[in-house]
RODO-2510 file (C-alpha; in nm, 4 decimals, decimal comma):
residues 394
     n   res          X          Y          Z
     1     m    -0,0108     0,0125     0,0043
     2     g     0,1347     0,3584    -0,0986
     3     a     0,2276     0,6111     0,1663
     4     d    -0,1116     0,7663     0,0769
     5     g    -0,3033     0,5102     0,1733
     6     r    -0,4144     0,4051    -0,2031
     7     a    -0,4360     0,0592    -0,2198
     8     r    -0,4156    -0,1749    -0,5618
     9     i    -0,6866    -0,3873    -0,5343
    10     i    -0,7695    -0,7043    -0,7467
    11     v    -1,1652    -0,7718    -0,7775
    12     s    -1,2623    -1,1625    -0,9249
    13     g    -1,5569    -1,2711    -0,9645
    14     i    -1,7518    -1,4815    -1,2223
    15     l    -1,8282    -1,1583    -1,4584
    16     f    -1,7322    -1,3017    -1,7889
    17     h    -1,8350    -1,6758    -1,6988
    18     t    -2,2046    -1,5329    -1,6388
    19     p    -2,2403    -1,2428    -1,7832
    20     v    -2,6194    -1,1648    -1,6773
    21     a    -2,6706    -0,7949    -1,5319
    22     g    -2,7067    -0,8601    -1,1700
    23     v    -2,3526    -1,0469    -1,2059
    24     v    -2,2329    -0,7599    -1,4006
    25     y    -2,3999    -0,4856    -1,1593
    26     q    -2,2580    -0,6881    -0,8671
    27     m    -1,8884    -0,6414    -0,9762
    28     l    -1,9454    -0,2639    -1,0868
    29     h    -2,0546    -0,1935    -0,7235
    30     y    -1,7089    -0,3219    -0,5742
    31     l    -1,5102    -0,1675    -0,8430
    32     i    -1,6989     0,2007    -0,8429
    33     g    -1,6850     0,1699    -0,4888
    34     l    -1,3214     0,1116    -0,4380
    35     r    -1,2068     0,3591    -0,6888
    36     r    -1,4149     0,6576    -0,4890
    37     l    -1,2392     0,5376    -0,1485
    38     g    -0,9348     0,6479    -0,3643
    39     h    -0,8085     0,2861    -0,4224
    40     d    -0,6456     0,1451    -0,7580
    41     a    -0,9207    -0,1288    -0,8817
    42     f    -0,8783    -0,3369    -1,1027
    43     y    -1,1192    -0,6791    -1,2539
    44     v    -0,9246    -1,0063    -1,3191
    45     e    -1,0856    -1,3525    -1,3826
    46     d    -0,8468    -1,6001    -1,4046
    47     t    -1,0907    -1,9198    -1,4817
    48     n    -1,0944    -2,2553    -1,6850
    49     w    -1,4770    -2,2348    -1,7059
    50     w    -1,6750    -2,1941    -2,0027
    51     s    -1,8681    -1,8999    -2,0770
    52     f    -2,2634    -1,8404    -2,0484
    53     d    -2,4427    -1,6822    -2,3330
    54     p    -2,7523    -1,5051    -2,2002
    55     r    -2,9085    -1,4948    -2,5565
    56     t    -2,8945    -1,8523    -2,6113
    57     g    -2,8867    -1,9921    -2,2128
    58     e    -2,6038    -2,2249    -2,3482
    59     v    -2,2301    -2,2348    -2,2076
    60     s    -1,9254    -2,2287    -2,4759
    61     p    -1,5958    -2,2453    -2,4528
    62     d    -1,5939    -1,9699    -2,6939
    63     p    -1,5591    -1,6271    -2,4448
    64     t    -1,6648    -1,3702    -2,7664
    65     r    -2,0371    -1,3119    -2,6368
    66     s    -1,9085    -1,2698    -2,2517
    67     l    -1,6955    -1,0140    -2,4049
    68     e    -1,9264    -0,8117    -2,5964
    69     v    -2,1689    -0,8229    -2,3194
    70     v    -1,9225    -0,7208    -2,0652
    71     v    -1,6306    -0,4928    -2,1916
    72     p    -1,8600    -0,2070    -2,3113
    73     v    -2,0081    -0,1765    -1,9545
    74     l    -1,6509    -0,1790    -1,8175
    75     e    -1,5466     0,0985    -2,0523
    76     r    -1,8592     0,3121    -2,0081
    77     h    -1,7434     0,3448    -1,5951
    78     g    -1,3987     0,3630    -1,6690
    79     f    -1,2773     0,0324    -1,6335
    80     g    -1,1846    -0,0073    -2,0029
    81     d    -0,7951    -0,0993    -1,9496
    82     r    -0,8778    -0,2283    -1,6106
    83     w    -0,9679    -0,5857    -1,6663
    84     a    -0,8557    -0,9348    -1,7851
    85     y    -1,0265    -1,2649    -1,8958
    86     r    -0,7522    -1,5227    -1,8481
    87     r    -0,7817    -1,8484    -1,9949
    88     a    -0,4286    -2,0014    -1,9148
    89     h    -0,5451    -2,2761    -1,7382
    90     a    -0,8480    -2,3709    -1,9740
    91     v    -0,8589    -2,7536    -2,0821
    92     d    -1,0369    -2,6179    -2,3905
    93     e    -0,9563    -2,3904    -2,6799
    94     p    -0,9491    -2,0906    -2,7190
    95     r    -0,7168    -2,0082    -2,4354
    96     g    -0,5356    -1,6929    -2,3571
    97     c    -0,5345    -1,3250    -2,1910
    98     w    -0,8422    -1,0651    -2,3166
    99     g    -0,7918    -0,7066    -2,1991
   100     l    -0,4369    -0,6825    -1,9966
   101     t    -0,1885    -0,8849    -2,1253
   102     d    -0,0991    -1,2077    -1,9701
   103     d     0,2393    -1,0665    -1,8552
   104     a     0,0763    -0,7413    -1,7013
   105     v    -0,2105    -0,9959    -1,4808
   106     l     0,1093    -1,1752    -1,3543
   107     r     0,2395    -0,8650    -1,2465
   108     l    -0,0570    -0,7430    -1,1284
   109     y    -0,0655    -1,0774    -0,8711
   110     r     0,2858    -0,9464    -0,7628
   111     e     0,2227    -0,5962    -0,6689
   112     a    -0,1362    -0,5881    -0,5739
   113     d    -0,1984    -0,5245    -0,2084
   114     a    -0,5346    -0,7356    -0,2033
   115     l    -0,7366    -0,9671    -0,4030
   116     l    -1,1235    -0,9830    -0,3353
   117     n    -1,2367    -1,2780    -0,4410
   118     v    -1,6294    -1,1990    -0,4719
   119     t    -1,8525    -1,4679    -0,4411
   120     g    -1,5678    -1,6974    -0,3951
   121     s    -1,5937    -1,8568    -0,7208
   122     q    -1,2667    -1,7682    -0,8510
   123     w    -0,9971    -2,0510    -0,8032
   124     i    -0,6809    -1,9607    -0,6438
   125     w    -0,3990    -2,0716    -0,8825
   126     d    -0,0253    -2,1024    -0,7981
   127     e     0,0253    -1,7975    -0,9526
   128     m    -0,2166    -1,5807    -0,7654
   129     r    -0,0493    -1,6988    -0,4303
   130     a     0,2042    -1,3964    -0,4861
   131     c    -0,0831    -1,1443    -0,3564
   132     p    -0,0370    -1,0812    -0,0020
   133     n    -0,3806    -1,0591     0,1021
   134     r    -0,6409    -1,2937    -0,0592
   135     i    -1,0076    -1,2255     0,0601
   136     l    -1,3262    -1,4599     0,0361
   137     v    -1,6485    -1,2504     0,0144
   138     e    -1,8805    -1,5424     0,0107
   139     s    -2,2404    -1,4315    -0,0975
   140     d    -2,4022    -1,7626    -0,0718
   141     p    -2,3214    -1,9222     0,3332
   142     l    -2,3727    -2,2730     0,4368
   143     s    -2,2908    -2,5137     0,1285
   144     a    -1,9197    -2,4214     0,2112
   145     q    -1,9564    -2,4317     0,5546
   146     i    -2,1365    -2,8132     0,5104
   147     d    -1,8816    -2,8999     0,2649
   148     a    -1,6084    -2,8327     0,4788
   149     a    -1,7245    -2,9756     0,7679
   150     n    -1,7698    -3,2832     0,5808
   151     g    -1,4153    -3,2451     0,4926
   152     v    -1,4590    -3,1944     0,1001
   153     p    -1,0925    -3,1475     0,0131
   154     s    -1,1280    -2,9098    -0,3245
   155     v    -1,3730    -2,6670    -0,0565
   156     v    -1,0905    -2,6944     0,2294
   157     a    -0,8266    -2,6473    -0,0188
   158     h    -1,0141    -2,3651    -0,1272
   159     l    -1,1002    -2,1828     0,1821
   160     e    -0,7202    -2,2183     0,2935
   161     a    -0,5766    -2,0476     0,0175
   162     h    -0,7426    -1,7257     0,1553
   163     h    -0,6345    -1,5228     0,4308
   164     r    -0,9594    -1,3530     0,5433
   165     h    -1,2992    -1,5032     0,4742
   166     f    -1,5971    -1,2428     0,5098
   167     t    -2,0097    -1,3779     0,4260
   168     f    -2,2935    -1,2493     0,3357
   169     g    -2,4173    -1,4860     0,6093
   170     e    -2,4398    -1,1761     0,8979
   171     t    -2,5759    -1,3932     1,1604
   172     l    -2,3680    -1,6804     1,0805
   173     r    -2,2150    -1,7769     1,4265
   174     e    -2,0471    -2,0716     1,5648
   175     g    -2,3165    -2,2189     1,8226
   176     a    -2,6050    -2,0321     1,6485
   177     c    -2,5543    -2,2221     1,3260
   178     p    -2,6450    -2,5964     1,3142
   179     v    -2,3168    -2,6683     1,1034
   180     p    -1,9850    -2,6274     1,2829
   181     l    -1,7793    -2,3379     1,1371
   182     g    -1,4607    -2,4776     1,1655
   183     p    -1,1246    -2,3032     1,2049
   184     y    -1,2533    -2,0001     0,9947
   185     r    -1,3653    -1,6686     1,1341
   186     w    -1,6621    -1,5537     0,9562
   187     r    -1,6911    -1,2094     0,9392
   188     p    -2,0398    -1,0426     0,8361
   189     t    -2,0255    -0,8212     0,5369
   190     r    -2,3490    -0,7464     0,2731
   191     q    -2,3754    -0,6109    -0,0888
   192     p    -2,2020    -0,2399    -0,1629
   193     v    -2,4308    -0,0785    -0,3727
   194     v    -2,3715     0,2624    -0,5969
   195     l    -2,6677     0,4246    -0,5131
   196     e    -2,6914     0,6726    -0,7895
   197     l    -2,6759     0,3548    -1,0541
   198     w    -3,0412     0,3126    -0,9261
   199     q    -3,1704     0,6554    -0,8537
   200     t    -3,3877     0,7072    -1,2252
   201     g    -3,6065     0,9694    -1,0379
   202     r    -3,9223     0,7830    -1,2280
   203     p    -4,1865     0,6844    -1,0403
   204     p    -4,2503     0,2975    -1,0549
   205     g    -4,4244     0,1836    -1,3782
   206     d    -4,7187    -0,0544    -1,2161
   207     r    -4,8411    -0,1516    -0,8937
   208     a    -4,6646    -0,5242    -0,9454
   209     l    -4,4025    -0,6519    -0,6830
   210     s    -4,1399    -0,8312    -0,8766
   211     t    -3,8151    -1,0111    -0,8978
   212     v    -3,5723    -1,1932    -1,0883
   213     t    -3,5344    -1,5386    -0,9934
   214     s    -3,4153    -1,8999    -1,0725
   215     w    -3,6766    -2,1692    -1,0325
   216     h    -3,5884    -2,5441    -1,0101
   217     d    -3,2070    -2,5811    -0,9011
   218     d    -3,0816    -2,8561    -0,6842
   219     h    -2,7376    -2,8628    -0,7787
   220     k    -2,5774    -2,7315    -0,4286
   221     d    -2,8294    -2,9115    -0,1863
   222     r    -2,6136    -3,0198     0,1069
   223     v    -2,6600    -3,2879     0,4009
   224     w    -2,5936    -3,2161     0,7455
   225     g    -2,6919    -3,4326     1,0319
   226     g    -2,9242    -3,6055     0,8592
   227     e    -3,0887    -3,3375     0,7007
   228     t    -3,1324    -3,1547     0,3442
   229     y    -3,0586    -2,8009     0,3286
   230     h    -3,2271    -2,6826    -0,0296
   231     w    -3,1376    -2,4774    -0,2439
   232     t    -3,3762    -2,4612    -0,5122
   233     k    -3,6081    -2,1719    -0,5090
   234     d    -3,9462    -2,3149    -0,6362
   235     r    -3,9923    -2,5191    -0,2950
   236     e    -4,0211    -2,1920    -0,1124
   237     f    -4,2560    -2,0298    -0,3855
   238     r    -4,4483    -2,3024    -0,3831
   239     a    -4,5635    -2,2310     0,0126
   240     v    -4,6964    -1,9064    -0,1132
   241     l    -4,8457    -1,9990    -0,4584
   242     d    -5,1806    -1,8409    -0,3814
   243     l    -5,0664    -1,4812    -0,3055
   244     p    -5,1707    -1,3786    -0,6887
   245     q    -5,5315    -1,4760    -0,6269
   246     r    -5,5793    -1,2985    -0,2924
   247     r    -5,4002    -0,9888    -0,4430
   248     p    -5,4641    -0,9648    -0,8327
   249     g    -5,2394    -0,8330    -1,0559
   250     r    -4,9577    -0,7622    -0,7708
   251     f    -4,6835    -1,0398    -0,8380
   252     r    -4,4467    -1,0312    -1,1181
   253     l    -4,1680    -1,3412    -1,1472
   254     a    -3,8851    -1,2669    -1,4079
   255     v    -3,7940    -1,6720    -1,4035
   256     t    -3,5410    -1,9064    -1,5522
   257     d    -3,6651    -2,1645    -1,8240
   258     e    -3,6632    -2,4654    -1,5618
   259     v    -4,0367    -2,2925    -1,4679
   260     e    -4,1672    -2,4112    -1,8239
   261     a    -4,3521    -2,7411    -1,7049
   262     e    -4,5241    -2,5091    -1,4296
   263     r    -4,5784    -2,1948    -1,6201
   264     d    -4,9380    -2,2961    -1,7094
   265     e    -5,0131    -2,3664    -1,3591
   266     l    -4,8055    -2,0469    -1,2136
   267     l    -5,0216    -1,8163    -1,4853
   268     g    -5,3373    -2,0035    -1,3935
   269     r    -5,2876    -1,8969    -1,0133
   270     g    -5,2240    -1,5134    -1,1117
   271     w    -4,8793    -1,4999    -1,1596
   272     l    -4,7157    -1,2433    -1,4255
   273     l    -4,4216    -1,4298    -1,5847
   274     d    -4,1280    -1,2501    -1,7736
   275     r    -3,8247    -1,4569    -1,8767
   276     a    -3,5432    -1,3914    -1,6528
   277     l    -3,2876    -1,4255    -1,9605
   278     r    -3,4647    -1,1202    -2,1398
   279     v    -3,4827    -0,9057    -1,8653
   280     s    -3,1107    -0,9596    -1,7577
   281     a    -2,9252    -0,9795    -2,0697
   282     d    -2,8930    -0,6235    -2,1115
   283     v    -2,7899    -0,4170    -1,8032
   284     d    -3,0366    -0,1352    -1,8994
   285     r    -3,3164    -0,3525    -1,9443
   286     y    -3,2568    -0,5023    -1,6137
   287     r    -3,2280    -0,1888    -1,4169
   288     r    -3,5578    -0,0601    -1,5880
   289     f    -3,7147    -0,3727    -1,4650
   290     i    -3,6535    -0,3001    -1,1056
   291     t    -3,6962     0,0712    -1,1000
   292     a    -4,0583     0,0156    -1,2972
   293     s    -4,1780    -0,2104    -1,0092
   294     w    -4,3688    -0,0830    -0,7124
   295     g    -4,1281    -0,3170    -0,4993
   296     e    -3,9948    -0,6571    -0,4632
   297     f    -4,1481    -0,9680    -0,3594
   298     s    -3,8843    -1,2684    -0,3359
   299     v    -3,8050    -1,5932    -0,1403
   300     a    -3,4886    -1,6847    -0,0217
   301     r    -3,3153    -2,0391    -0,0274
   302     d    -3,3797    -2,2702     0,2390
   303     q    -3,0166    -2,2901     0,3209
   304     y    -3,0628    -1,9438     0,4281
   305     v    -3,3878    -1,9445     0,6063
   306     r    -3,3384    -2,2712     0,8576
   307     a    -2,9873    -2,2106     0,9207
   308     g    -3,0405    -1,8726     1,0237
   309     t    -2,7983    -1,6967     0,8431
   310     g    -2,8945    -1,3382     0,7869
   311     w    -2,8374    -1,3554     0,4461
   312     f    -2,9427    -1,0525     0,1867
   313     s    -2,9908    -1,0599    -0,1510
   314     d    -2,7793    -0,8101    -0,3736
   315     r    -3,0686    -0,7698    -0,6072
   316     s    -3,2856    -0,6394    -0,3028
   317     a    -3,0175    -0,3878    -0,2081
   318     c    -3,0502    -0,2327    -0,5751
   319     y    -3,4208    -0,2410    -0,5179
   320     l    -3,3945    -0,0321    -0,1727
   321     a    -3,1435     0,1921    -0,3925
   322     a    -3,3955     0,2467    -0,6299
   323     g    -3,6598     0,3582    -0,3658
   324     r    -3,8549     0,0442    -0,4257
   325     p    -3,9708    -0,1372    -0,1111
   326     v    -3,8520    -0,5036    -0,0290
   327     v    -4,0692    -0,7822     0,0896
   328     t    -3,8539    -1,0837     0,1531
   329     q    -3,8408    -1,3986     0,3074
   330     e    -3,6682    -1,3655     0,6733
   331     t    -3,2876    -1,5368     0,7202
   332     g    -3,2260    -1,3406     1,0311
   333     f    -3,1566    -1,0384     0,8543
   334     s    -3,4120    -0,8371     1,0516
   335     a    -3,1289    -0,8800     1,3204
   336     v    -2,9178    -0,6057     1,1475
   337     l    -3,1163    -0,4131     0,9233
   338     p    -3,4240    -0,2186     0,9953
   339     t    -3,7603    -0,3803     0,9223
   340     g    -4,1447    -0,2704     0,9166
   341     e    -4,1107     0,0302     0,6742
   342     g    -3,9512     0,0222     0,3234
   343     l    -3,8414    -0,3380     0,4287
   344     f    -4,0630    -0,6410     0,5566
   345     a    -3,9361    -0,9679     0,6478
   346     w    -4,2028    -1,2344     0,5901
   347     s    -4,2282    -1,5819     0,7000
   348     d    -4,5661    -1,6887     0,5887
   349     g    -4,7992    -1,5502     0,3610
   350     e    -5,0066    -1,3223     0,5596
   351     d    -4,6876    -1,1590     0,6517
   352     v    -4,6535    -1,0842     0,2812
   353     l    -5,0386    -0,9713     0,2182
   354     a    -4,9772    -0,7012     0,5646
   355     a    -4,6523    -0,5817     0,4098
   356     v    -4,8408    -0,5375     0,0452
   357     d    -5,1293    -0,3430     0,2384
   358     a    -4,8998    -0,1310     0,4312
   359     i    -4,7236    -0,0062     0,1081
   360     d    -4,9996     0,0559    -0,0758
   361     a    -5,1805     0,2433     0,2242
   362     e    -4,8223     0,4777     0,2423
   363     p    -4,6083     0,4253    -0,1024
   364     r    -4,4222     0,7635    -0,0575
   365     r    -4,3294     0,6687     0,2799
   366     h    -4,2124     0,3535     0,2200
   367     q    -4,0329     0,4536    -0,1091
   368     r    -3,8403     0,6950     0,1074
   369     a    -3,8014     0,4310     0,3720
   370     a    -3,6383     0,1678     0,1329
   371     a    -3,3864     0,4606    -0,0312
   372     e    -3,2755     0,5637     0,3328
   373     i    -3,1883     0,1732     0,4403
   374     a    -3,0292     0,1872     0,1151
   375     r    -2,7937     0,4976     0,2057
   376     e    -2,7402     0,3941     0,5260
   377     h    -2,6746     0,0025     0,5370
   378     f    -2,5493    -0,0482     0,1774
   379     a    -2,3978     0,2440     0,0354
   380     a    -2,0672     0,1311    -0,1404
   381     d    -1,8246     0,3139     0,0300
   382     r    -1,9537     0,2431     0,3910
   383     v    -1,9847    -0,1574     0,3122
   384     i    -1,6036    -0,1613     0,1180
   385     g    -1,4471     0,0807     0,3686
   386     r    -1,5787    -0,1274     0,6409
   387     l    -1,4559    -0,4325     0,4936
   388     l    -1,1028    -0,2950     0,3988
   389     e    -1,0956    -0,2034     0,7853
   390     q    -1,1557    -0,5403     0,8941
   391     a    -0,9035    -0,6989     0,6423
   392     g    -0,6100    -0,4376     0,7482
   393     l    -0,6536    -0,2604     0,4306
   394     a    -0,7756     0,0884     0,5423
***
């Protein structure tokens, strides 16, 4: 770190692997937030994974489409010469390094003060170990903790490759969590948000509460103590499937294509449906979808709920920043965030309906409260500043 306190920090994630709008904004919030704090921020994704094409929903070893989606956004926000997508370890062609040269990336590993592994999806290759402060920022708590407790070698090795461990599971505590947390000190953090990216000044376009969501996805189901902790979201939505019949026209899902087998049932029950890939393939369309909403209604994964992790969605934080009230399933986050105005934690359908009625009765009040929660609790300079301080970088 320089004498002026300016640090050179690498942000890593899955931006090129999964170039959908929610992921793009997640990385942008970190990059812009670091820059505003006076630090020298770079994005580097060093992977052997194939790239996802949001137009087709397919993956390919060819990164062309990912580059077409991501690079213009990085350029628009002043990071046009501060990114690299490196596939030096890829089994499939094409291998290579886009953006910064391969030599520049290797030099950056040696010269950087820290690497923020946001979502924890970046594998720590040998050359990355030259960076003296490797920080894991876990966005999805519990699956890694269960894997580590079960002694999964690759997960243990991955956790050991980091010096500090942060988690969006803000109430994840040894003794309170049903899973032992092992030798790691999991420090609480949350998604930073660059507020003005969401402050359009436009009123909601309709009175539907919306969200962008997957449907059936059980690849991260985990078993501990003879119990299965579920990952899939359709299981949680089914507990409140009758909501649109009780408040017609008020609930919209931009949902992934796994829902196709149940699309007719959802439409018959009154859910308003959009395709998640159509909404998420473009960052501007995604932002318009959020800012045009009356608010957000969403569920949380069983893993987050039953373990009382305190997890809160990065997407929900964007709704709050846009001044859109959020009604989302309780995970324990009400212990660390204010609820009842602008943000509502629900445990059953009656809670949801009561929250919708409260928002309808005083929409301006709850819009202002949502924006205030974003300012006080999610503003990028505050969240990232606190993380860097705890990591010894401030």
